[in-house]
KETI-959501 format. One record per residue (C-alpha): residue number from 1; x, y, z. Coordinates in nm, 3 decimals. Each point is the difference from the previous one (the first is absolute). Layout:
% KETI-959501
<rec num="NUM" xx="X" yy="Y" zz="Z"/>
...
END
This chain:
% KETI-959501
<rec num="1" xx="0.013" yy="-2.763" zz="1.045"/>
<rec num="2" xx="-0.233" yy="0.231" zz="-0.089"/>
<rec num="3" xx="-0.224" yy="0.031" zz="-0.287"/>
<rec num="4" xx="-0.129" yy="0.281" zz="-0.204"/>
<rec num="5" xx="-0.263" yy="0.042" zz="-0.239"/>
<rec num="6" xx="-0.088" yy="0.329" zz="-0.104"/>
<rec num="7" xx="-0.355" yy="0.091" zz="-0.212"/>
<rec num="8" xx="-0.077" yy="0.244" zz="-0.215"/>
<rec num="9" xx="-0.342" yy="0.122" zz="0.059"/>
<rec num="10" xx="-0.199" yy="0.129" zz="-0.282"/>
<rec num="11" xx="-0.006" yy="-0.289" zz="-0.290"/>
<rec num="12" xx="0.116" yy="-0.268" zz="0.246"/>
<rec num="13" xx="-0.226" yy="0.036" zz="0.321"/>
<rec num="14" xx="-0.263" yy="0.206" zz="-0.185"/>
<rec num="15" xx="-0.058" yy="-0.042" zz="-0.302"/>
<rec num="16" xx="0.064" yy="0.339" zz="-0.235"/>
<rec num="17" xx="-0.356" yy="-0.013" zz="-0.148"/>
<rec num="18" xx="-0.185" yy="-0.054" zz="0.368"/>
<rec num="19" xx="-0.083" yy="0.305" zz="0.177"/>
<rec num="20" xx="0.114" yy="-0.159" zz="0.372"/>
<rec num="21" xx="-0.004" yy="-0.359" zz="0.139"/>
<rec num="22" xx="0.275" yy="-0.213" zz="0.018"/>
<rec num="23" xx="-0.021" yy="-0.284" zz="-0.218"/>
<rec num="24" xx="-0.081" yy="-0.285" zz="0.211"/>
<rec num="25" xx="0.279" yy="-0.247" zz="-0.153"/>
<rec num="26" xx="0.233" yy="0.255" zz="0.140"/>
<rec num="27" xx="-0.148" yy="0.035" zz="0.357"/>
<rec num="28" xx="-0.020" yy="-0.392" zz="0.065"/>
<rec num="29" xx="0.401" yy="0.056" zz="-0.153"/>
<rec num="30" xx="0.111" yy="0.238" zz="0.202"/>
<rec num="31" xx="-0.128" yy="-0.206" zz="0.307"/>
<rec num="32" xx="0.156" yy="-0.318" zz="-0.075"/>
<rec num="33" xx="0.332" yy="0.151" zz="-0.060"/>
<rec num="34" xx="0.013" yy="0.269" zz="0.343"/>
<rec num="35" xx="0.044" yy="-0.252" zz="0.257"/>
<rec num="36" xx="0.344" yy="-0.090" zz="-0.080"/>
<rec num="37" xx="0.106" yy="0.340" zz="-0.273"/>
<rec num="38" xx="0.078" yy="0.353" zz="0.025"/>
<rec num="39" xx="-0.301" yy="0.110" zz="-0.213"/>
<rec num="40" xx="0.026" yy="0.399" zz="-0.117"/>
<rec num="41" xx="-0.220" yy="0.257" zz="-0.255"/>
<rec num="42" xx="0.260" yy="0.169" zz="-0.204"/>
<rec num="43" xx="-0.177" yy="0.252" zz="-0.227"/>
<rec num="44" xx="-0.023" yy="0.369" zz="-0.154"/>
<rec num="45" xx="-0.347" yy="0.025" zz="0.120"/>
<rec num="46" xx="-0.107" yy="0.172" zz="0.335"/>
<rec num="47" xx="0.106" yy="-0.193" zz="0.334"/>
<rec num="48" xx="-0.343" yy="0.058" zz="0.141"/>
<rec num="49" xx="-0.203" yy="-0.095" zz="-0.257"/>
<rec num="50" xx="0.178" yy="-0.290" zz="-0.037"/>
<rec num="51" xx="-0.004" yy="-0.082" zz="0.356"/>
<rec num="52" xx="-0.402" yy="0.064" zz="0.045"/>
<rec num="53" xx="-0.046" yy="-0.250" zz="-0.296"/>
<rec num="54" xx="0.185" yy="-0.269" zz="0.185"/>
<rec num="55" xx="-0.169" yy="0.101" zz="0.298"/>
<rec num="56" xx="-0.330" yy="-0.071" zz="-0.107"/>
<rec num="57" xx="0.083" yy="-0.364" zz="-0.128"/>
<rec num="58" xx="0.155" yy="0.001" zz="0.346"/>
<rec num="59" xx="0.307" yy="-0.114" zz="-0.158"/>
<rec num="60" xx="0.216" yy="0.281" zz="0.095"/>
<rec num="61" xx="0.130" yy="-0.120" zz="0.339"/>
<rec num="62" xx="0.166" yy="-0.303" zz="-0.238"/>
<rec num="63" xx="0.189" yy="0.308" zz="-0.149"/>
<rec num="64" xx="0.344" yy="0.086" zz="0.173"/>
<rec num="65" xx="-0.008" yy="0.355" zz="-0.197"/>
<rec num="66" xx="-0.182" yy="0.133" zz="-0.263"/>
<rec num="67" xx="0.264" yy="0.291" zz="-0.202"/>
<rec num="68" xx="-0.180" yy="0.189" zz="-0.225"/>
<rec num="69" xx="0.061" yy="0.340" zz="-0.113"/>
<rec num="70" xx="0.218" yy="0.231" zz="-0.062"/>
<rec num="71" xx="0.005" yy="-0.123" zz="-0.312"/>
<rec num="72" xx="0.348" yy="0.161" zz="-0.110"/>
<rec num="73" xx="0.140" yy="-0.252" zz="0.249"/>
<rec num="74" xx="0.057" yy="-0.320" zz="-0.220"/>
<rec num="75" xx="-0.119" yy="-0.354" zz="0.062"/>
<rec num="76" xx="0.348" yy="-0.107" zz="-0.051"/>
<rec num="77" xx="0.088" yy="0.251" zz="0.307"/>
<rec num="78" xx="-0.292" yy="-0.090" zz="0.222"/>
<rec num="79" xx="0.096" yy="-0.387" zz="-0.042"/>
<rec num="80" xx="0.415" yy="0.021" zz="0.074"/>
<rec num="81" xx="-0.134" yy="0.213" zz="0.306"/>
<rec num="82" xx="-0.280" yy="-0.270" zz="0.107"/>
<rec num="83" xx="0.309" yy="-0.271" zz="-0.052"/>
<rec num="84" xx="0.268" yy="0.206" zz="0.211"/>
<rec num="85" xx="-0.252" yy="0.096" zz="0.290"/>
<rec num="86" xx="-0.112" yy="-0.377" zz="0.092"/>
<rec num="87" xx="0.322" yy="-0.145" zz="-0.110"/>
<rec num="88" xx="-0.171" yy="-0.216" zz="-0.284"/>
<rec num="89" xx="0.229" yy="-0.099" zz="-0.311"/>
<rec num="90" xx="-0.082" yy="0.120" zz="-0.318"/>
<rec num="91" xx="-0.014" yy="-0.416" zz="-0.150"/>
<rec num="92" xx="-0.276" yy="0.004" zz="0.319"/>
<rec num="93" xx="-0.267" yy="0.183" zz="-0.159"/>
<rec num="94" xx="-0.211" yy="0.014" zz="-0.261"/>
<rec num="95" xx="-0.202" yy="0.295" zz="-0.184"/>
<rec num="96" xx="-0.359" yy="-0.017" zz="-0.120"/>
<rec num="97" xx="-0.072" yy="0.246" zz="-0.329"/>
<rec num="98" xx="-0.206" yy="0.018" zz="-0.314"/>
<rec num="99" xx="0.273" yy="0.203" zz="-0.138"/>
<rec num="100" xx="0.306" yy="0.007" zz="-0.183"/>
<rec num="101" xx="0.125" yy="0.323" zz="0.123"/>
<rec num="102" xx="-0.059" yy="-0.154" zz="0.366"/>
<rec num="103" xx="0.171" yy="-0.287" zz="-0.109"/>
<rec num="104" xx="0.318" yy="0.136" zz="-0.088"/>
<rec num="105" xx="-0.021" yy="0.226" zz="0.341"/>
<rec num="106" xx="0.006" yy="-0.382" zz="0.124"/>
<rec num="107" xx="0.277" yy="-0.079" zz="-0.189"/>
<rec num="108" xx="0.212" yy="0.280" zz="0.093"/>
<rec num="109" xx="-0.031" yy="-0.020" zz="0.400"/>
<rec num="110" xx="0.112" yy="-0.402" zz="-0.083"/>
<rec num="111" xx="-0.352" yy="-0.106" zz="0.098"/>
<rec num="112" xx="-0.195" yy="-0.310" zz="-0.202"/>
<rec num="113" xx="-0.295" yy="0.100" zz="-0.144"/>
<rec num="114" xx="-0.367" yy="-0.144" zz="-0.173"/>
<rec num="115" xx="-0.196" yy="0.196" zz="-0.216"/>
<rec num="116" xx="-0.349" yy="-0.066" zz="0.029"/>
<rec num="117" xx="-0.227" yy="-0.046" zz="-0.312"/>
<rec num="118" xx="-0.320" yy="0.193" zz="0.096"/>
<rec num="119" xx="0.095" yy="0.326" zz="0.107"/>
<rec num="120" xx="0.137" yy="0.290" zz="-0.246"/>
<rec num="121" xx="0.225" yy="-0.184" zz="-0.217"/>
<rec num="122" xx="-0.060" yy="-0.308" zz="-0.189"/>
<rec num="123" xx="0.258" yy="-0.301" zz="-0.009"/>
<rec num="124" xx="0.164" yy="0.115" zz="-0.283"/>
<rec num="125" xx="0.157" yy="0.339" zz="0.112"/>
<rec num="126" xx="0.049" yy="-0.129" zz="0.344"/>
<rec num="127" xx="0.249" yy="-0.282" zz="-0.160"/>
<rec num="128" xx="0.210" yy="0.308" zz="-0.181"/>
<rec num="129" xx="0.164" yy="0.069" zz="0.369"/>
<rec num="130" xx="0.062" yy="-0.386" zz="0.130"/>
<rec num="131" xx="-0.200" yy="-0.041" zz="0.299"/>
<rec num="132" xx="0.036" yy="-0.368" zz="0.172"/>
<rec num="133" xx="-0.313" yy="-0.069" zz="-0.051"/>
<rec num="134" xx="-0.305" yy="0.132" zz="-0.227"/>
<rec num="135" xx="-0.360" yy="-0.179" zz="0.173"/>
<rec num="136" xx="-0.313" yy="0.005" zz="-0.115"/>
<rec num="137" xx="-0.241" yy="-0.039" zz="0.320"/>
<rec num="138" xx="0.109" yy="-0.031" zz="0.366"/>
<rec num="139" xx="0.016" yy="-0.379" zz="-0.006"/>
<rec num="140" xx="0.285" yy="0.034" zz="-0.243"/>
<rec num="141" xx="0.140" yy="0.317" zz="0.239"/>
<rec num="142" xx="-0.013" yy="-0.186" zz="0.327"/>
<rec num="143" xx="0.206" yy="-0.321" zz="-0.202"/>
<rec num="144" xx="0.285" yy="0.307" zz="-0.124"/>
<rec num="145" xx="0.037" yy="0.162" zz="0.306"/>
<rec num="146" xx="0.062" yy="-0.319" zz="0.210"/>
<rec num="147" xx="0.197" yy="-0.068" zz="-0.298"/>
<rec num="148" xx="0.272" yy="0.266" zz="0.005"/>
<rec num="149" xx="0.023" yy="0.073" zz="0.395"/>
<rec num="150" xx="0.046" yy="-0.406" zz="0.057"/>
END
């Protein structure tokens, strides 16, 4: 059965305090999951900017699709479209994000969510929206993804 991982970009794959560059542990995580999962970036940011950053790190090829702006198109809608297009059931998908609002959108889409604490929102704020997991580093994230998609 097809499994999908949705990554937010800013605050998950890149540190929001950095000017550029994919976080090395996240690059490794993408490379680990790419062979057996469909990977997507779902962001309100610009698709071209995100694609260039992924290409610069030689990991763009691991992503089935990068979905960025328009920001008025909700992440919930973007997730639902991907699920339908690729015939993925919501229980076989997980959204990795650093914001409580994104967790709510995953909840509305019926997709599991993991909040990461190295981004915009802290653990306390992430917890208010009931993610399936909250993690503090890439090793914990790898374990959480594997558990949620088993």
